[in-house]
MIPA-110237 format. One record per atom (N, C-alpha, C): residue number from 1; atom name; x, y, z. Coordinates in steps of 0.001 Angstrom, whole numbers, plus 500000, padded with zeros to 6 digits. Each point is the difference from the previous one (the first is absolute). Layout:
# MIPA-110237
DOZA; NUM; CA; X; Y; Z $
...
# end
This chain:
# MIPA-110237
DOZA; 1; N; 147521; 326253; 574513 $
DOZA; 1; CA; 500647; 500874; 499844 $
DOZA; 1; C; 500691; 500883; 498970 $
DOZA; 2; N; 500531; 498636; 499082 $
DOZA; 2; CA; 500745; 500356; 498688 $
DOZA; 2; C; 498823; 500507; 499078 $
DOZA; 3; N; 498772; 499332; 500013 $
DOZA; 3; CA; 498571; 500215; 498815 $
DOZA; 3; C; 499988; 501788; 500669 $
DOZA; 4; N; 499391; 499436; 501402 $
DOZA; 4; CA; 499480; 501724; 500164 $
DOZA; 4; C; 500922; 500727; 499397 $
DOZA; 5; N; 501262; 500275; 500403 $
DOZA; 5; CA; 500770; 501405; 499391 $
DOZA; 5; C; 500262; 499649; 498339 $
DOZA; 6; N; 499543; 499010; 499544 $
DOZA; 6; CA; 500172; 500190; 498447 $
DOZA; 6; C; 498603; 500452; 499820 $
DOZA; 7; N; 499150; 499615; 500678 $
DOZA; 7; CA; 498475; 500994; 499247 $
DOZA; 7; C; 500202; 501424; 500681 $
DOZA; 8; N; 500552; 500340; 500795 $
DOZA; 8; CA; 500152; 501528; 500219 $
DOZA; 8; C; 500629; 500431; 499000 $
DOZA; 9; N; 501157; 499819; 499551 $
DOZA; 9; CA; 500842; 500399; 499651 $
DOZA; 9; C; 499694; 499816; 498312 $
DOZA; 10; N; 499234; 498740; 499224 $
DOZA; 10; CA; 499505; 500070; 498806 $
DOZA; 10; C; 498834; 500459; 499482 $
DOZA; 11; N; 499229; 500224; 501049 $
DOZA; 11; CA; 498613; 500622; 499783 $
DOZA; 11; C; 500116; 501634; 500625 $
DOZA; 12; N; 501276; 500153; 500104 $
DOZA; 12; CA; 500140; 501502; 500354 $
DOZA; 12; C; 499159; 500504; 500943 $
DOZA; 13; N; 499963; 499681; 501375 $
DOZA; 13; CA; 499764; 499619; 500928 $
DOZA; 13; C; 498353; 500599; 500003 $
DOZA; 14; N; 499613; 498554; 499068 $
DOZA; 14; CA; 498406; 499989; 499729 $
DOZA; 14; C; 499374; 500655; 498797 $
DOZA; 15; N; 500678; 500936; 499420 $
DOZA; 15; CA; 499344; 500540; 498558 $
DOZA; 15; C; 499438; 498894; 499075 $
DOZA; 16; N; 501499; 498892; 500484 $
DOZA; 16; CA; 499348; 498693; 498654 $
DOZA; 16; C; 498553; 499103; 500521 $
DOZA; 17; N; 499745; 500606; 500724 $
DOZA; 17; CA; 498368; 499069; 500458 $
DOZA; 17; C; 499029; 500972; 499497 $
DOZA; 18; N; 499826; 500933; 499971 $
DOZA; 18; CA; 499170; 500930; 499087 $
DOZA; 18; C; 499288; 499219; 499015 $
DOZA; 19; N; 498692; 499468; 499946 $
DOZA; 19; CA; 499367; 498843; 499577 $
DOZA; 19; C; 499843; 500527; 498297 $
DOZA; 20; N; 500269; 501383; 499435 $
DOZA; 20; CA; 499936; 500131; 498487 $
DOZA; 20; C; 501465; 500502; 499925 $
DOZA; 21; N; 500167; 499832; 498714 $
DOZA; 21; CA; 501052; 500951; 499261 $
DOZA; 21; C; 501594; 499571; 501344 $
DOZA; 22; N; 499913; 499557; 500794 $
DOZA; 22; CA; 501430; 500478; 500814 $
DOZA; 22; C; 501707; 500770; 499439 $
DOZA; 23; N; 500020; 498868; 498549 $
DOZA; 23; CA; 501314; 500701; 499394 $
DOZA; 23; C; 499580; 501887; 499685 $
DOZA; 24; N; 498893; 499805; 500150 $
DOZA; 24; CA; 500056; 501738; 499022 $
DOZA; 24; C; 499177; 500748; 501531 $
DOZA; 25; N; 499917; 499249; 501481 $
DOZA; 25; CA; 500321; 500552; 500794 $
DOZA; 25; C; 501660; 500796; 500306 $
DOZA; 26; N; 500745; 498434; 499927 $
DOZA; 26; CA; 501349; 500128; 500738 $
DOZA; 26; C; 500830; 501054; 498569 $
DOZA; 27; N; 499641; 499582; 499116 $
DOZA; 27; CA; 500693; 501220; 499003 $
DOZA; 27; C; 499380; 501588; 500441 $
DOZA; 28; N; 498787; 500132; 500639 $
DOZA; 28; CA; 499271; 501086; 499902 $
DOZA; 28; C; 500839; 500998; 501482 $
DOZA; 29; N; 500468; 498669; 500582 $
DOZA; 29; CA; 500607; 500458; 501752 $
DOZA; 29; C; 501616; 500024; 499529 $
DOZA; 30; N; 500713; 499950; 499110 $
DOZA; 30; CA; 501062; 499953; 500149 $
DOZA; 30; C; 500033; 501296; 498629 $
DOZA; 31; N; 499032; 500628; 499475 $
DOZA; 31; CA; 499867; 500946; 499413 $
DOZA; 31; C; 500041; 501202; 500789 $
DOZA; 32; N; 498987; 499982; 500869 $
DOZA; 32; CA; 499216; 501008; 500914 $
DOZA; 32; C; 501806; 500314; 500809 $
DOZA; 33; N; 500408; 498733; 500658 $
DOZA; 33; CA; 501005; 499985; 500418 $
DOZA; 33; C; 501060; 501084; 499566 $
DOZA; 34; N; 500520; 499451; 498672 $
DOZA; 34; CA; 500780; 500770; 499287 $
DOZA; 34; C; 499728; 501602; 500225 $
DOZA; 35; N; 498608; 500191; 499570 $
DOZA; 35; CA; 499613; 501570; 499261 $
DOZA; 35; C; 500192; 501051; 501462 $
DOZA; 36; N; 499583; 498827; 501305 $
DOZA; 36; CA; 500231; 500664; 501435 $
DOZA; 36; C; 500667; 500210; 500452 $
DOZA; 37; N; 501203; 499412; 499828 $
DOZA; 37; CA; 501444; 500118; 500851 $
DOZA; 37; C; 500928; 499982; 498925 $
DOZA; 38; N; 500296; 501428; 499925 $
DOZA; 38; CA; 501032; 500214; 498828 $
DOZA; 38; C; 501443; 499597; 500606 $
DOZA; 39; N; 500277; 499669; 500924 $
DOZA; 39; CA; 501202; 499928; 500637 $
DOZA; 39; C; 500309; 498540; 499577 $
DOZA; 40; N; 499188; 499181; 499591 $
DOZA; 40; CA; 500467; 498241; 499155 $
DOZA; 40; C; 500073; 500506; 498648 $
DOZA; 41; N; 499843; 500873; 499608 $
DOZA; 41; CA; 500287; 500515; 498139 $
DOZA; 41; C; 501566; 499599; 499882 $
DOZA; 42; N; 500621; 500413; 500571 $
DOZA; 42; CA; 501505; 500293; 499536 $
DOZA; 42; C; 500249; 498355; 499628 $
DOZA; 43; N; 501423; 500074; 498976 $
DOZA; 43; CA; 500179; 498278; 499533 $
DOZA; 43; C; 500451; 499100; 501504 $
DOZA; 44; N; 501068; 500821; 500497 $
DOZA; 44; CA; 500824; 499441; 501213 $
DOZA; 44; C; 498889; 499915; 500865 $
DOZA; 45; N; 498701; 499589; 500428 $
DOZA; 45; CA; 498680; 500043; 500943 $
DOZA; 45; C; 499573; 498808; 498854 $
DOZA; 46; N; 499204; 500331; 499076 $
DOZA; 46; CA; 498909; 498748; 499245 $
DOZA; 46; C; 500682; 499101; 499864 $
DOZA; 47; N; 501255; 500154; 498995 $
DOZA; 47; CA; 500727; 498355; 499757 $
DOZA; 47; C; 500502; 499322; 501202 $
DOZA; 48; N; 500132; 500537; 500735 $
DOZA; 48; CA; 500181; 498929; 501664 $
DOZA; 48; C; 498891; 499412; 499730 $
DOZA; 49; N; 498696; 501303; 500686 $
DOZA; 49; CA; 498960; 499507; 500017 $
DOZA; 49; C; 499364; 498647; 499162 $
DOZA; 50; N; 500056; 500005; 498315 $
DOZA; 50; CA; 499174; 499219; 499570 $
DOZA; 50; C; 501336; 498833; 499982 $
DOZA; 51; N; 501115; 500150; 500317 $
DOZA; 51; CA; 500714; 498571; 500225 $
DOZA; 51; C; 499269; 498955; 501199 $
DOZA; 52; N; 499810; 500646; 500927 $
DOZA; 52; CA; 500122; 499981; 501335 $
DOZA; 52; C; 498295; 499070; 499961 $
DOZA; 53; N; 499221; 500887; 499750 $
DOZA; 53; CA; 499045; 499540; 499686 $
DOZA; 53; C; 499407; 498688; 499298 $
DOZA; 54; N; 500785; 499954; 498716 $
DOZA; 54; CA; 500170; 498891; 499118 $
DOZA; 54; C; 500130; 498945; 500642 $
DOZA; 55; N; 501292; 500090; 500506 $
DOZA; 55; CA; 500716; 499069; 500792 $
DOZA; 55; C; 498882; 499211; 501242 $
DOZA; 56; N; 499474; 500770; 500348 $
DOZA; 56; CA; 499498; 499291; 501372 $
DOZA; 56; C; 498121; 499811; 499052 $
DOZA; 57; N; 499886; 500469; 498674 $
DOZA; 57; CA; 498990; 499420; 499382 $
DOZA; 57; C; 500131; 498864; 499516 $
DOZA; 58; N; 501105; 499324; 499466 $
DOZA; 58; CA; 500433; 499150; 499393 $
DOZA; 58; C; 499989; 498851; 501314 $
DOZA; 59; N; 500521; 500298; 501061 $
DOZA; 59; CA; 499599; 499013; 501615 $
DOZA; 59; C; 498356; 499472; 499896 $
DOZA; 60; N; 499733; 501539; 500782 $
DOZA; 60; CA; 498560; 499622; 499822 $
DOZA; 60; C; 498695; 499936; 499182 $
DOZA; 61; N; 500253; 500027; 498512 $
DOZA; 61; CA; 499571; 499804; 498822 $
DOZA; 61; C; 500345; 497922; 500340 $
DOZA; 62; N; 500882; 499716; 500256 $
DOZA; 62; CA; 500204; 498249; 499979 $
DOZA; 62; C; 499652; 499763; 500819 $
DOZA; 63; N; 499971; 500273; 501101 $
DOZA; 63; CA; 499039; 499405; 501461 $
DOZA; 63; C; 498904; 500086; 499819 $
DOZA; 64; N; 499093; 501004; 498947 $
DOZA; 64; CA; 498234; 499935; 500026 $
DOZA; 64; C; 500198; 499111; 498727 $
DOZA; 65; N; 500464; 500096; 499438 $
DOZA; 65; CA; 499943; 499056; 498762 $
DOZA; 65; C; 500197; 498155; 500459 $
DOZA; 66; N; 500724; 499816; 500818 $
DOZA; 66; CA; 499952; 498761; 500712 $
DOZA; 66; C; 498824; 499789; 500809 $
DOZA; 67; N; 499442; 500649; 500473 $
DOZA; 67; CA; 498381; 500245; 501080 $
DOZA; 67; C; 499204; 500127; 499189 $
DOZA; 68; N; 499663; 501039; 498441 $
DOZA; 68; CA; 498801; 500449; 499643 $
DOZA; 68; C; 499805; 499218; 498630 $
DOZA; 69; N; 501535; 499678; 499341 $
DOZA; 69; CA; 499410; 499470; 498562 $
DOZA; 69; C; 500934; 501218; 499398 $
DOZA; 70; N; 499968; 499803; 498548 $
DOZA; 70; CA; 500795; 500646; 498884 $
DOZA; 70; C; 499988; 501708; 500857 $
DOZA; 71; N; 500590; 500938; 499485 $
DOZA; 71; CA; 499933; 501122; 500400 $
DOZA; 71; C; 498570; 500898; 500121 $
DOZA; 72; N; 500162; 499545; 501278 $
DOZA; 72; CA; 498151; 501104; 500859 $
DOZA; 72; C; 500180; 501140; 499811 $
DOZA; 73; N; 498434; 499929; 499535 $
DOZA; 73; CA; 500039; 501655; 499803 $
DOZA; 73; C; 499928; 500642; 501100 $
DOZA; 74; N; 500240; 499473; 501353 $
DOZA; 74; CA; 500332; 500993; 501055 $
DOZA; 74; C; 501235; 500194; 500057 $
DOZA; 75; N; 500861; 499618; 499751 $
DOZA; 75; CA; 501535; 500089; 499826 $
DOZA; 75; C; 499875; 502029; 499129 $
DOZA; 76; N; 500018; 500813; 500169 $
DOZA; 76; CA; 500410; 501619; 499531 $
DOZA; 76; C; 501086; 500351; 500063 $
DOZA; 77; N; 500952; 499546; 500960 $
DOZA; 77; CA; 501637; 500470; 500338 $
DOZA; 77; C; 500549; 500282; 498412 $
DOZA; 78; N; 499610; 499192; 499250 $
DOZA; 78; CA; 500167; 500148; 498514 $
DOZA; 78; C; 500055; 501325; 499571 $
DOZA; 79; N; 498129; 500244; 500067 $
DOZA; 79; CA; 499796; 501370; 499211 $
DOZA; 79; C; 500454; 501185; 500802 $
DOZA; 80; N; 500547; 499648; 501528 $
DOZA; 80; CA; 500657; 501142; 500434 $
DOZA; 80; C; 501580; 500275; 499330 $
DOZA; 81; N; 500385; 498923; 499843 $
DOZA; 81; CA; 501547; 499990; 499328 $
DOZA; 81; C; 500131; 500589; 498836 $
DOZA; 82; N; 498982; 499675; 499270 $
DOZA; 82; CA; 499796; 499745; 498412 $
DOZA; 82; C; 499431; 501696; 500202 $
DOZA; 83; N; 499496; 500434; 500275 $
DOZA; 83; CA; 499155; 501161; 499998 $
DOZA; 83; C; 501298; 501224; 500598 $
DOZA; 84; N; 500832; 499582; 500594 $
DOZA; 84; CA; 501148; 501216; 500235 $
DOZA; 84; C; 500922; 499701; 499152 $
DOZA; 85; N; 499932; 498861; 499376 $
DOZA; 85; CA; 501208; 500166; 498913 $
DOZA; 85; C; 499477; 500937; 498643 $
DOZA; 86; N; 498800; 499812; 500105 $
DOZA; 86; CA; 499433; 500488; 498346 $
DOZA; 86; C; 500081; 501218; 500759 $
DOZA; 87; N; 500079; 500923; 501112 $
DOZA; 87; CA; 500150; 501478; 500405 $
DOZA; 87; C; 500961; 500531; 500013 $
DOZA; 88; N; 500952; 499377; 500098 $
DOZA; 88; CA; 501736; 499463; 500644 $
DOZA; 88; C; 500822; 501579; 498628 $
DOZA; 89; N; 500348; 501020; 501026 $
DOZA; 89; CA; 500387; 500920; 499027 $
DOZA; 89; C; 499259; 500724; 498809 $
DOZA; 90; N; 499283; 500343; 500628 $
DOZA; 90; CA; 498300; 500581; 498716 $
DOZA; 90; C; 499830; 500956; 501131 $
DOZA; 91; N; 499402; 501315; 499267 $
DOZA; 91; CA; 499506; 501288; 500659 $
DOZA; 91; C; 498922; 499305; 501080 $
DOZA; 92; N; 499699; 500768; 501197 $
DOZA; 92; CA; 499322; 499542; 501003 $
DOZA; 92; C; 498716; 500479; 499773 $
DOZA; 93; N; 499864; 501087; 498954 $
DOZA; 93; CA; 498395; 500132; 499808 $
DOZA; 93; C; 498633; 499353; 500113 $
DOZA; 94; N; 498744; 500442; 500435 $
DOZA; 94; CA; 499260; 499108; 500100 $
DOZA; 94; C; 499589; 499260; 497958 $
DOZA; 95; N; 500499; 500862; 499808 $
DOZA; 95; CA; 499457; 499560; 498639 $
DOZA; 95; C; 501143; 498837; 499528 $
DOZA; 96; N; 501199; 500128; 500027 $
DOZA; 96; CA; 500903; 498854; 499664 $
DOZA; 96; C; 499992; 499144; 500878 $
DOZA; 97; N; 499109; 499872; 501265 $
DOZA; 97; CA; 500029; 498807; 500994 $
DOZA; 97; C; 498446; 499285; 499530 $
DOZA; 98; N; 499179; 500776; 499315 $
DOZA; 98; CA; 498961; 499477; 499520 $
DOZA; 98; C; 500124; 499399; 498755 $
DOZA; 99; N; 500711; 500181; 498802 $
DOZA; 99; CA; 500508; 499306; 499376 $
DOZA; 99; C; 500686; 499054; 499923 $
DOZA; 100; N; 501211; 500169; 501029 $
DOZA; 100; CA; 500492; 498746; 500287 $
DOZA; 100; C; 499420; 498875; 500958 $
DOZA; 101; N; 498808; 500288; 500221 $
DOZA; 101; CA; 499002; 498911; 500657 $
DOZA; 101; C; 499038; 499513; 499217 $
DOZA; 102; N; 499637; 500885; 498420 $
DOZA; 102; CA; 499266; 499225; 499549 $
DOZA; 102; C; 500921; 498997; 499059 $
DOZA; 103; N; 501162; 500498; 499608 $
DOZA; 103; CA; 500806; 499333; 498854 $
DOZA; 103; C; 500668; 498260; 500974 $
DOZA; 104; N; 499819; 500637; 501402 $
DOZA; 104; CA; 500571; 498750; 500354 $
DOZA; 104; C; 499020; 499150; 500105 $
DOZA; 105; N; 498221; 500213; 500525 $
DOZA; 105; CA; 499102; 499376; 499900 $
DOZA; 105; C; 499720; 499141; 499076 $
DOZA; 106; N; 500327; 501017; 498572 $
DOZA; 106; CA; 499554; 499283; 498596 $
DOZA; 106; C; 501328; 498608; 500081 $
DOZA; 107; N; 500705; 499976; 500150 $
DOZA; 107; CA; 501672; 499223; 499891 $
DOZA; 107; C; 499890; 498570; 500991 $
DOZA; 108; N; 499423; 500800; 501118 $
DOZA; 108; CA; 499821; 498823; 501041 $
DOZA; 108; C; 498728; 498992; 499504 $
DOZA; 109; N; 499004; 500555; 499467 $
DOZA; 109; CA; 499017; 498938; 499877 $
DOZA; 109; C; 499834; 499737; 498662 $
DOZA; 110; N; 500484; 500608; 498951 $
DOZA; 110; CA; 500010; 499283; 498829 $
DOZA; 110; C; 501378; 499108; 499845 $
DOZA; 111; N; 501021; 500107; 500160 $
DOZA; 111; CA; 501222; 499415; 500397 $
DOZA; 111; C; 500480; 499592; 498424 $
DOZA; 112; N; 500520; 501098; 499707 $
DOZA; 112; CA; 500351; 499507; 498493 $
DOZA; 112; C; 501072; 499100; 499824 $
DOZA; 113; N; 500296; 499358; 499102 $
DOZA; 113; CA; 501273; 499330; 499579 $
DOZA; 113; C; 501139; 499728; 501256 $
DOZA; 114; N; 500745; 500550; 500059 $
DOZA; 114; CA; 500947; 499321; 501347 $
DOZA; 114; C; 499581; 500429; 501495 $
DOZA; 115; N; 498826; 500903; 500117 $
DOZA; 115; CA; 499191; 500241; 501772 $
DOZA; 115; C; 499781; 498515; 499646 $
DOZA; 116; N; 499217; 499714; 499099 $
DOZA; 116; CA; 499383; 498740; 500610 $
DOZA; 116; C; 501006; 498662; 500189 $
DOZA; 117; N; 501084; 499824; 499121 $
DOZA; 117; CA; 501397; 498948; 499915 $
DOZA; 117; C; 500097; 500041; 501175 $
DOZA; 118; N; 500086; 501105; 500913 $
DOZA; 118; CA; 501295; 500297; 501362 $
DOZA; 118; C; 499410; 499727; 500809 $
DOZA; 119; N; 498378; 499847; 500191 $
DOZA; 119; CA; 499122; 499685; 500795 $
DOZA; 119; C; 499814; 497924; 500462 $
DOZA; 120; N; 500986; 499721; 499163 $
DOZA; 120; CA; 500029; 498704; 499842 $
DOZA; 120; C; 501242; 499187; 500813 $
DOZA; 121; N; 500896; 501244; 500175 $
DOZA; 121; CA; 500750; 499317; 501025 $
DOZA; 121; C; 499494; 499668; 501644 $
DOZA; 122; N; 500947; 498957; 500272 $
DOZA; 122; CA; 499350; 499632; 501090 $
DOZA; 122; C; 500081; 500608; 501493 $
DOZA; 123; N; 498838; 499437; 500691 $
DOZA; 123; CA; 499897; 500799; 501270 $
DOZA; 123; C; 499491; 501434; 499984 $
DOZA; 124; N; 500623; 500775; 500942 $
DOZA; 124; CA; 500086; 501198; 500180 $
DOZA; 124; C; 500399; 501217; 498994 $
DOZA; 125; N; 501029; 498898; 499548 $
DOZA; 125; CA; 500474; 500871; 498577 $
DOZA; 125; C; 499395; 500487; 499241 $
DOZA; 126; N; 499417; 499041; 498911 $
DOZA; 126; CA; 498199; 500187; 499515 $
DOZA; 126; C; 499478; 500848; 500480 $
DOZA; 127; N; 499822; 500062; 501059 $
DOZA; 127; CA; 498490; 501088; 500226 $
DOZA; 127; C; 500751; 501417; 500108 $
DOZA; 128; N; 501457; 500551; 500404 $
DOZA; 128; CA; 500750; 501012; 500126 $
DOZA; 128; C; 500573; 500047; 498730 $
DOZA; 129; N; 500177; 499961; 498938 $
DOZA; 129; CA; 500967; 499964; 498509 $
DOZA; 129; C; 498785; 500714; 499529 $
DOZA; 130; N; 498733; 499498; 499585 $
DOZA; 130; CA; 499426; 500274; 498882 $
DOZA; 130; C; 499178; 501299; 500623 $
DOZA; 131; N; 500069; 500618; 500814 $
DOZA; 131; CA; 499558; 501289; 500722 $
DOZA; 131; C; 501511; 501073; 499882 $
DOZA; 132; N; 500616; 499320; 500054 $
DOZA; 132; CA; 501349; 501213; 500009 $
DOZA; 132; C; 500275; 500113; 498573 $
DOZA; 133; N; 499924; 498586; 498902 $
DOZA; 133; CA; 499953; 500516; 498870 $
DOZA; 133; C; 498702; 501175; 499344 $
DOZA; 134; N; 498941; 499767; 500376 $
DOZA; 134; CA; 498827; 500911; 499802 $
DOZA; 134; C; 499993; 501195; 500787 $
DOZA; 135; N; 501105; 500235; 501112 $
DOZA; 135; CA; 500678; 500920; 500047 $
DOZA; 135; C; 500617; 501053; 499344 $
DOZA; 136; N; 501017; 499019; 499345 $
DOZA; 136; CA; 501519; 500683; 498861 $
DOZA; 136; C; 498354; 500403; 498977 $
DOZA; 137; N; 499746; 499053; 499418 $
DOZA; 137; CA; 498933; 500541; 498824 $
DOZA; 137; C; 499324; 501348; 499932 $
DOZA; 138; N; 499368; 499906; 501528 $
DOZA; 138; CA; 499213; 501089; 500301 $
DOZA; 138; C; 501174; 501421; 500351 $
DOZA; 139; N; 500811; 499681; 500275 $
DOZA; 139; CA; 501154; 501334; 500381 $
DOZA; 139; C; 500657; 500763; 498710 $
DOZA; 140; N; 500042; 498434; 498482 $
DOZA; 140; CA; 500388; 500721; 498920 $
DOZA; 140; C; 499102; 500411; 499089 $
DOZA; 141; N; 498470; 499925; 500530 $
DOZA; 141; CA; 498708; 500275; 499551 $
DOZA; 141; C; 499956; 501467; 499859 $
DOZA; 142; N; 499935; 500501; 501766 $
DOZA; 142; CA; 500019; 501128; 500337 $
DOZA; 142; C; 500938; 501024; 499688 $
DOZA; 143; N; 501421; 499616; 499629 $
DOZA; 143; CA; 501322; 500802; 499425 $
DOZA; 143; C; 499815; 499906; 498768 $
DOZA; 144; N; 499220; 499216; 499033 $
DOZA; 144; CA; 499573; 500390; 498469 $
DOZA; 144; C; 498884; 501130; 499302 $
DOZA; 145; N; 498579; 499404; 501275 $
DOZA; 145; CA; 499571; 501158; 500085 $
DOZA; 145; C; 500583; 501768; 499886 $
DOZA; 146; N; 500224; 499954; 501417 $
DOZA; 146; CA; 500661; 501351; 500743 $
DOZA; 146; C; 501230; 500577; 498594 $
DOZA; 147; N; 500343; 498911; 499111 $
DOZA; 147; CA; 501176; 500473; 499059 $
DOZA; 147; C; 498977; 500624; 498832 $
DOZA; 148; N; 499324; 498756; 499853 $
DOZA; 148; CA; 498819; 500548; 498716 $
DOZA; 148; C; 499430; 501429; 500391 $
DOZA; 149; N; 499308; 500235; 500486 $
DOZA; 149; CA; 498884; 500931; 501203 $
DOZA; 149; C; 501177; 501549; 499893 $
DOZA; 150; N; 501712; 499880; 500163 $
DOZA; 150; CA; 500426; 500965; 500125 $
DOZA; 150; C; 500095; 500656; 498785 $
DOZA; 151; N; 499611; 499516; 498956 $
DOZA; 151; CA; 500482; 500589; 498608 $
DOZA; 151; C; 498439; 501004; 499747 $
# end
């Protein structure tokens, strides 16, 4: 029962079972959810969502690692939390969401410096923290780009 619940949570109800690029589809689902549900954009809503999803992801990711080995590709709850963090407190327009998505995927895949290091944390902590850090870097990158383009 525990594994079944962890699979549902960790794969974001099956998105992680898509046979190719499950992380990209997890990020895309998070971005579309953000774009199509403006009620989740206020910080008072999205920050608690990110925290709850992250804590569930640490647990589910840890359970799935015990069963399937180190950082199973089916775990995409980390992309959900990381993408939402990449979008937090940004304007909700399609261009901003697309930029956030592109930067998040770049940092999540390339794993520059600290993003790579934090993924070595044990269990579900490593699974979640690299994506959360990639989300912070993506958010800052979009903010920097918006600042530069405002001139």
